[in-house]
C-alpha positions as CSV (number, residue, x, y, z in Angstrom):
1,M,-41.9,36.3,42.8
2,Y,-42.0,35.3,46.7
3,T,-42.5,31.8,45.9
4,L,-39.7,31.7,43.6
5,I,-37.9,33.2,46.1
6,A,-38.6,31.0,48.6
7,V,-38.3,27.7,46.6
8,I,-34.3,29.1,45.5
9,T,-33.8,29.8,49.5
10,F,-35.2,26.3,50.6
11,I,-33.2,24.6,47.4
12,V,-30.1,26.9,48.6
13,I,-30.7,25.6,52.6
14,L,-30.9,22.0,51.3
15,L,-27.6,22.2,49.4
16,I,-25.6,23.6,52.3
17,I,-27.0,20.5,54.9
18,A,-26.4,17.9,52.1
19,G,-22.8,19.9,51.8
20,L,-22.1,19.4,55.7
21,Y,-23.8,16.4,56.0
22,S,-21.1,14.9,53.3
23,A,-18.4,17.0,54.7
24,F,-19.1,15.5,58.0
25,K,-20.7,12.1,57.3
26,T,-16.9,10.3,57.9
27,K,-16.8,11.7,61.3
28,V,-20.3,11.2,62.4
29,S,-19.9,7.3,61.0
30,F,-16.7,6.9,63.4
31,I,-18.7,8.6,66.3
32,V,-21.3,6.2,65.9
33,L,-19.0,3.4,65.6
34,G,-17.0,4.5,68.5
35,L,-19.8,4.6,70.8
36,D,-21.0,1.1,69.3
37,S,-17.5,-0.2,70.4
38,G,-17.9,0.9,74.2
39,F,-16.4,4.2,73.9
40,T,-17.2,7.4,75.5
41,F,-18.0,10.4,73.5
42,S,-15.1,12.1,74.8
43,D,-12.5,9.3,74.4
44,T,-14.4,8.8,70.6
45,L,-13.4,12.3,69.3
46,L,-9.7,11.6,70.9
47,L,-9.7,8.7,68.7
48,W,-10.6,10.8,65.4
49,Q,-8.1,12.9,66.5
50,V,-5.7,10.1,66.6
51,A,-6.5,8.9,63.3
52,Q,-6.2,11.9,61.5
53,I,-2.6,12.1,62.5
54,C,-1.8,8.7,61.5
55,E,-3.4,9.7,58.3
56,L,-5.6,6.7,58.1
57,D,-7.0,6.3,54.7
58,Q,-10.3,4.7,56.3
59,P,-10.4,6.2,59.7
60,T,-13.2,3.8,60.7
61,S,-10.5,0.9,59.9
62,L,-9.4,1.9,63.6
63,F,-12.8,-0.4,64.9
64,F,-11.9,-3.6,62.9
65,S,-8.1,-3.5,61.9
66,L,-6.0,-4.6,64.2
67,N,-2.8,-2.7,62.1
68,S,-4.9,0.5,62.1
69,L,-5.9,0.0,65.9
70,S,-1.9,-0.9,66.8
71,R,-0.8,2.4,64.5
72,C,-3.0,4.9,66.7
73,M,-2.5,2.8,69.9
74,N,1.2,3.8,69.3
75,Q,0.6,7.2,68.5
76,I,-1.4,7.5,71.6
77,S,1.6,5.7,73.8
78,N,4.3,7.7,72.1
79,Q,2.7,11.3,72.4
80,A,1.6,10.0,76.3
81,S,5.1,9.7,77.3
82,A,6.3,12.7,75.4
83,D,3.9,14.6,77.0
84,G,4.7,13.0,80.6
85,V,1.1,12.0,81.0
86,S,1.3,8.1,80.5
87,D,0.7,7.3,83.9
88,T,-2.6,10.1,84.4
89,A,-5.7,7.9,85.0
90,K,-7.5,9.6,81.9
91,I,-4.3,7.8,79.6
92,Q,-4.4,4.8,81.5
93,N,-8.3,4.3,81.1
94,L,-8.1,5.2,77.5
95,L,-5.4,2.4,77.2
96,T,-6.9,-0.4,79.7
97,K,-10.0,0.3,77.0
98,L,-7.9,-0.3,73.8
99,F,-6.0,-3.0,74.9
100,N,-9.6,-5.0,76.0
101,F,-11.1,-3.9,72.5
102,R,-8.0,-5.2,70.5
103,T,-7.9,-8.4,72.4
104,K,-11.4,-8.5,71.6
105,L,-10.5,-8.3,67.6
106,Q,-7.4,-10.5,68.0
107,N,-10.2,-13.4,69.4
108,E,-12.6,-12.6,66.7
109,S,-9.7,-12.9,63.8
110,D,-8.2,-16.1,65.7
111,D,-11.8,-17.5,65.2
112,K,-11.3,-17.4,61.7
113,K,-8.2,-19.6,61.5
114,G,-9.9,-22.3,63.4
115,L,-9.2,-26.0,62.5
116,V,-11.7,-27.3,60.0
117,T,-10.2,-30.9,59.6
118,T,-8.0,-33.2,61.4
119,Q,-6.2,-33.5,58.3
120,S,-3.9,-30.4,59.2
121,L,-3.0,-31.8,62.6
122,D,1.0,-32.1,63.3
123,K,3.0,-35.1,63.9
124,G,4.4,-34.6,67.8
125,Q,0.8,-33.0,68.6
126,K,-0.5,-34.1,72.1
127,L,-3.9,-35.6,72.4
128,R,-6.4,-36.5,75.4
129,I,-8.4,-39.4,74.5
130,I,-11.6,-40.5,76.4
131,L,-12.7,-44.2,76.2
132,P,-16.3,-44.4,77.6
133,G,-16.0,-46.3,81.1
134,K,-12.4,-46.7,80.8
135,G,-10.9,-42.8,81.5
136,V,-8.9,-40.7,79.8
137,F,-5.8,-41.5,78.4
138,Y,-2.6,-39.7,76.9
139,S,-0.9,-39.7,73.1
140,E,0.3,-38.1,70.1
141,I,0.5,-38.1,66.5
142,M,3.3,-40.0,65.0
143,N,2.1,-39.6,61.8
144,N,-0.8,-38.2,59.7
145,G,-1.6,-39.4,56.1
146,S,-4.9,-41.1,54.9
147,S,-5.5,-42.0,58.9
148,I,-4.1,-40.6,62.0
149,V,-0.9,-42.6,63.4
150,I,-1.0,-42.5,67.2
151,S,0.9,-43.8,69.8
152,V,-0.9,-46.3,71.9
153,P,-3.1,-44.6,74.5
154,K,-1.5,-44.6,78.1
155,Q,-2.5,-44.1,81.6
156,K,0.0,-43.2,84.5
157,E,2.6,-44.1,81.9
158,L,1.4,-47.4,81.8
159,I,-0.7,-49.3,78.6
160,P,-3.6,-51.1,80.6
161,I,-5.3,-51.6,77.1
162,P,-2.9,-53.3,74.4
163,A,-3.3,-51.7,71.0
164,H,-5.2,-54.4,69.2
165,E,-8.1,-54.0,71.8
166,W,-8.5,-50.3,70.8
167,V,-9.7,-51.6,67.2
168,G,-13.4,-50.5,66.5
169,K,-13.8,-48.3,69.6
170,V,-15.3,-45.2,69.2
171,L,-13.3,-42.2,71.1
172,S,-13.8,-38.5,71.6
173,V,-10.5,-36.9,71.0
174,Y,-9.1,-33.9,73.1
175,F,-6.2,-32.0,72.0
176,W,-4.4,-27.8,72.5
177,R,-3.4,-26.6,69.1
178,K,-0.6,-23.9,69.9
179,G,-1.2,-20.3,69.9
180,D,-5.2,-21.1,69.2
181,A,-7.7,-23.3,71.2
182,A,-8.6,-26.3,72.4
183,Y,-10.7,-28.9,70.2
184,V,-12.8,-31.8,70.3
185,F,-13.8,-34.5,68.0
186,D,-15.1,-38.0,67.6
187,T,-13.5,-40.9,66.0
188,K,-12.8,-44.8,65.6
189,V,-9.7,-46.6,65.8
190,I,-9.7,-48.5,62.7
191,N,-6.5,-50.6,62.5
192,H,-3.3,-51.0,64.7
193,G,0.4,-52.0,63.8
194,L,4.0,-50.9,64.0
195,F,5.1,-47.5,62.8
196,M,9.0,-46.8,62.7
197,G,9.4,-49.4,64.9
198,K,6.8,-48.7,67.7
199,T,3.0,-49.7,68.6
200,S,0.5,-47.7,67.3
201,I,-3.2,-47.4,66.4
202,S,-4.9,-45.9,63.4
203,L,-8.0,-43.1,63.6
204,Q,-9.9,-42.2,61.2
205,H,-10.0,-38.7,59.9
206,S,-13.0,-35.8,60.9
207,A,-14.5,-33.0,59.4
208,D,-16.4,-32.0,62.6
209,L,-13.9,-30.6,64.7
210,T,-15.8,-28.6,67.8
211,R,-13.7,-25.5,68.9
212,T,-14.3,-26.4,72.8
213,Q,-12.2,-23.2,74.8
214,K,-10.3,-20.0,73.7
215,R,-7.8,-17.9,75.8
216,K,-9.7,-14.8,76.7
217,A,-6.2,-12.9,76.6
218,V,-3.3,-12.9,73.8
219,R,-0.1,-13.9,74.9
220,A,3.1,-13.5,74.0
221,K,6.6,-15.5,73.5
222,C,9.2,-14.1,75.7
223,E,12.5,-15.0,78.0
224,I,12.1,-12.5,81.1
225,Y,13.5,-13.6,84.5
226,G,11.8,-13.2,87.5
227,N,11.3,-13.9,91.2
228,L,8.9,-16.2,92.1
229,F,7.3,-15.6,95.9
230,I,4.9,-18.1,97.8
231,V,1.9,-16.4,99.3
232,K,1.6,-17.0,102.7
233,K,-1.5,-16.9,104.7
234,N,-0.5,-13.7,106.8
235,M,0.4,-11.7,103.7
236,T,-2.0,-8.8,103.8
237,D,-1.0,-7.4,100.9
238,I,-0.5,-9.8,97.8
239,S,0.6,-6.5,95.8
240,A,3.3,-5.6,97.7
241,I,6.7,-5.1,96.4
242,E,9.3,-7.8,97.8
243,T,12.5,-6.5,98.4
244,Q,14.0,-9.8,99.4
245,N,15.1,-12.3,96.4
246,G,12.6,-15.0,95.8
247,Y,12.9,-18.3,93.6
248,R,14.7,-17.2,90.4
249,C,12.7,-18.1,87.6
250,L,12.0,-17.9,83.5
251,I,9.1,-16.4,82.2
252,E,8.9,-18.2,78.7
253,D,5.7,-16.4,77.7
254,I,3.0,-13.8,79.2
255,S,-0.3,-12.4,79.2
256,E,-2.1,-10.1,81.5
257,S,-4.0,-13.4,82.7
258,G,-0.8,-15.2,83.5
259,A,2.5,-17.3,82.4
260,M,4.4,-19.6,81.7
261,I,6.8,-20.3,84.1
262,K,10.1,-22.4,84.6
263,I,11.7,-23.2,87.5
264,G,14.4,-25.5,88.5
265,G,13.6,-28.8,90.7
266,K,9.8,-30.1,91.3
267,G,6.8,-27.5,91.1
268,V,3.4,-28.1,93.0
269,S,-0.1,-27.2,91.7
270,N,-2.6,-25.2,93.3
271,V,-0.3,-22.8,95.3
272,K,-0.6,-19.0,95.5
273,I,2.2,-17.1,94.2
274,K,3.5,-13.9,93.7
275,L,5.5,-13.2,90.3
276,Q,7.8,-10.2,90.5
277,F,9.8,-8.9,87.0
278,N,10.8,-6.3,85.1
279,I,9.7,-5.4,81.6
280,Q,11.3,-2.6,79.9
281,N,12.9,-1.2,83.0
282,K,9.6,-1.2,84.8
283,L,8.5,-3.6,87.9
284,I,5.7,-5.8,87.4
285,V,4.1,-7.6,90.3
286,M,1.7,-10.5,89.3
287,S,-0.4,-12.4,92.1
288,G,-2.1,-16.0,91.3
289,V,-2.5,-19.4,91.2
290,I,-0.1,-22.4,89.7
291,R,-2.9,-24.3,88.2
292,T,-0.7,-27.0,86.6
293,V,2.6,-28.6,86.5
294,D,4.8,-30.2,83.9
295,F,7.8,-31.8,85.5
296,N,10.6,-33.4,83.5
297,E,12.5,-35.8,86.2
298,A,15.5,-36.2,83.5
299,E,16.2,-32.8,83.4
300,N,14.4,-31.9,87.1
301,I,12.7,-28.7,85.1
302,S,9.2,-27.6,86.0
303,H,7.1,-25.6,83.8
304,L,3.9,-23.9,85.7
305,H,0.9,-23.1,84.3
306,F,0.3,-19.8,86.1
307,E,-3.0,-18.0,86.4
308,C,-2.7,-14.3,87.4
309,T,-5.7,-13.3,89.9
310,D,-4.6,-9.6,91.0
311,I,-2.4,-7.1,89.1
312,D,-2.1,-3.2,89.2
313,P,-4.1,-1.8,86.4
314,I,-0.9,0.5,85.5
315,M,1.4,-3.0,85.3
316,R,-1.5,-4.7,83.4
317,N,-1.3,-2.1,80.5
318,E,2.5,-2.4,80.4
319,V,2.2,-6.2,80.6
320,L,-0.2,-5.3,77.3
321,A,2.2,-3.1,76.0
322,Y,4.8,-5.6,75.8
323,V,2.6,-8.3,74.4
324,Y,1.3,-6.1,71.7
325,N,4.7,-4.6,71.0
326,I,3.3,-1.1,71.5
327,L,6.4,0.4,72.9
328,P,7.7,4.1,71.9
329,E,10.2,4.0,68.5
330,N,13.9,4.4,70.5
331,E,12.7,1.5,72.9
332,K,11.5,-0.4,69.6
333,E,15.0,0.0,68.2
334,I,16.4,-1.1,71.9
335,L,14.6,-4.2,71.7
336,D,15.0,-5.0,67.9
337,A,19.1,-4.4,68.6
338,L,18.5,-7.0,72.2
339,E,16.8,-9.3,70.3
340,Q,19.3,-9.7,67.4
341,T,22.1,-9.8,69.7
342,E,20.5,-12.5,71.8
343,T,19.6,-14.6,68.4
344,D,23.2,-14.5,67.4
345,E,24.7,-15.6,71.1
346,K,21.9,-18.0,71.0
347,N,23.5,-19.7,67.7
348,D,27.0,-19.9,69.3
349,V,25.7,-21.6,72.4
350,T,24.7,-25.4,72.6
351,T,23.3,-25.5,76.0
352,A,20.7,-23.1,77.5
353,E,21.0,-21.5,81.0
354,T,18.8,-23.7,83.4
355,P,17.0,-21.5,86.1
356,E,18.7,-21.6,89.6
357,T,17.0,-24.0,92.0
358,A,16.2,-22.2,94.9
359,S,17.3,-23.9,98.2
360,P,15.1,-25.2,100.0
361,A,13.6,-27.1,97.5
362,L,10.4,-25.2,96.2
363,E,8.1,-28.3,96.7
364,T,9.6,-28.4,100.3
365,V,8.6,-25.0,101.4
366,V,5.1,-25.3,99.7
367,A,4.7,-28.5,101.6
368,D,5.8,-26.6,104.9
369,E,3.8,-23.6,104.1
370,K,0.4,-25.8,103.5
371,E,1.0,-27.7,106.5
372,K,1.3,-24.4,108.6
373,Q,-2.2,-23.3,107.2
374,N,-4.2,-26.7,107.6
375,P,-1.7,-29.3,109.4
376,E,-4.4,-31.9,109.3
377,S,-5.3,-31.8,105.6
378,A,-1.8,-31.1,104.3
379,P,-0.8,-33.3,101.4
380,K,2.5,-35.1,101.1
381,V,4.7,-33.5,98.5
382,E,5.2,-36.3,96.0
383,S,1.0,-36.8,95.7
384,N,0.9,-33.5,94.5
385,I,3.1,-33.9,91.5
386,P,1.3,-35.7,88.8
387,D,2.8,-39.3,87.4
388,S,3.1,-37.9,83.5
389,P,3.8,-34.5,82.7
390,Q,0.4,-33.6,82.1
391,K,-2.9,-34.1,84.6
392,D,-4.4,-37.0,82.7
393,D,-7.8,-35.8,83.4
394,Q,-8.0,-32.6,81.8
395,I,-6.8,-30.4,79.3
396,N,-3.9,-27.7,79.4
397,I,-5.5,-24.7,78.4
398,F,-3.3,-22.2,80.0
């Protein structure tokens, strides 16, 4: 009799344990995934609550779905704003972890979108070509069909090797695919001739492309006017807010690690600068280095490839929120309205506004500042400006 009662009791306990496990299985899996993804136990519990509020059909999708993660981040941002705790260390630390995790997911997603054949390359794609023993050349695709027809490769706006001498050469071709990554492939020149009245050479297609470099930060297109300041040698606090106007500029894309900046006049590479602008009425200060410059002599316009090396964590999260469009609903509506208004305006305007050129010229101020810091080795301003829009000896990855 006692044995039967013991067996029944044991079965009941097992059923209770099984029931509890079934009820909490999803939560346990969620917590395990959260810890494996680098979040703390308390952060993971908070994310679980957010996943429940967002009514995710599969809560664990927060750790592998960009859509689910974005919904939860938006909920956290909105709730923190409503509670007035957006700028607290706890919320900012959690947002930083989520943004870093989202960037990782984004990059992993981008890895699956890479090119697998040169047949997918577009007309106008800029190329950097290495001919062993002769250096680096630049060219662009004129047509892509049974072969890749490109313009005769140049060095510093000159054609040192005529088209017919390229035939039979084995080349390494590098290019940056917009919004993706840098690639390289080896190929052979199979022909030369004329295309649309212009001298060209033809390359064999390749299905062996190597993804050589990739942005670690997700970048968003934008049109944000700001001020650019040269970082002087005696500047002790590079993150300090500037109260005077600097060089007016237009930011054309942005990420927490850098930006594409448009200015009037000639820009100069390898110069330390501070970039100051507003996002959603919040001041952002980014300090770093102008890595490369693309100068359009005809339009007297420069595009500066800026790498950010210093930014306040809260400001970084503001930039990331803009990039990922993680904004409060009321601000999203305002932003959408402004974007549609700007689109209507652009349809009626035939010429774009050009950023004002500061006086004295930016390159002159940069040269003066370099000479103050190292008068013996300061190069002439003109020597810092590449002969072609991009440097011939490297691929632009910013």
